[in-house]
N, C-alpha and C positions, 0 to 999 in steps of 0.2 A: 569529559564528565568527570567530576571530582570523585576522589576515593578517600576512605578513611582506613588508616592502618592503626591497629591497636597492638601494642607489645606489652605483655605483663611479665615481670621478672620477680622471682622470689628471693629474698636475701636473708641470711642470718643477721640479726642485729636490730638495734632500736630504730623505729621508723623516723623519729625526730632527728636522730644523728645522721641517718642516711639521707633525709631530705636536706638537712643543712650542708652535707657535703655536696649534693647535686647543685647547690647555688654557688659553688666555687668554680670559676672558669678554668683554673688549673686542673681541676678534676676532669672536666670535659676534655681537655687536651691530652691528659693521661690515658683517658678511656679510648680516644681516637688515634692514639699513637700507632704508627704503621699503616694507617688508612688515610687520614686526613691531617693536614696542617692548617692552623688558623692564623691569619694576620689581621689584627685589628680588634681582638677581643679586649674588653676593658680588664683592667688590672684588678679592680675591686669586685665584690661579690655581686651577684644578680640583685637589682633593685627594681621595684615597680616604677614604670614610667621611662625606663632606659630606652634609648634608641641608639643603634650603632649599626655600622656596615662592616662587614668582614670579607676578606678574600680567602676562599678555601681552596686548597690544593689537594686533590685526591691521588693516592698512589704515587706521590712525588712529581706527577707530571701533568695531570688534568686540572687545569685551573678554572675556577668559577668565581670571578671577581664580582663585587658589589652585592653580596647577600645581605639583605636588610632585615634587621631583627628589631622588634619593639616588644618589650615586656609590658603587656597590657595589664595583667593582674598578678598579685603575689599574695597568698595567704599563708602566713606562718603558722597560725593556729591550727588550720585544717591541712597543712602540708601539700599545697598545690600552687602551680603557677601556670599562666597562660601566655603564650607568645603569638605574635603575628609576624610571619616571615614571608619574604618573596625575593625573587631575583629575576634576572632577564628571561630565564627559561620557565620559571615556575611562579604563576601569578598569585598562588595562595599556598602557604605552608603554614597552617595553624597547629600549634602544639600545646597540648595540655599534659603537664607532668604532675602526677600525684604520687604520694607515698602514704600507705596506711598500714595499720597493724595486721598481721596475718599469723596463723598458727605456727609457722616456722620463723617468724621474725617480722619481715616487712614485705609488702607487695608494692612494687614500683610499676606504676602504669603509665605508658607514653601513648597518648591518643593523638595521631597526627592526621589532619585532613589536607590533602594535597590536590590542587587543581593546576594541571599543566596542559590543559587542552586535550588534544588527542594523544598526548604522551602521558596522561595521568596513570594509566595502568602500568606501564614501564616504570614510572617514578615511584609508584607505590611498592613495586618490588625492590627498588633501590632503597627506599625508606626502611623496609623491613630488614633488608640486609645490614644497613648501617646501624640500626638500633640494636639488632641482635648482636652484632660485632661489639658495640659498647658494653652491653650487659655481659658478654663473655669476658671481656677484659676486666670488668668489675668483679667477676667471679660469682655471678648469680648461680643459685641452686638449680633453678628451672627457668626457662624462657619459652613463652608462647606468643604466637603471632597470628592475628586475623586481619583480613582485608576485605572491605566491602564497598560496593559503589554507593555513592550518596544519592539520595533522592532528589 
């Protein structure tokens, strides 16, 4: 059964600048330093229609090869993007990232729907852990996480 995990992080700063930084793959690598290493990320910024495959190594030893990513939609005017991802263990990892104005600066929302069959609940816990890790590394002011079963 698929699950949706929503992570909201509040940042001081301009939403447009924060969204622009989110489109830089080197920023992702910096945010994941110490947890994950990516091989195969494009050198250029995120672009709509991109398809690529990365090998992810967690904690320096746990290898997850062949993670496929497709950037389905990218809206610069409204500061959001939608990816469709999957790998051998996870048949669906849909990620919508959005950044909008907030009274303290910007609200960055990651909404991830995962379907890993009977492992979906465990994978949703992992998703929450990974995205909270990213936002702590980015020095978010506040991070909240919710997880629900999809109908």
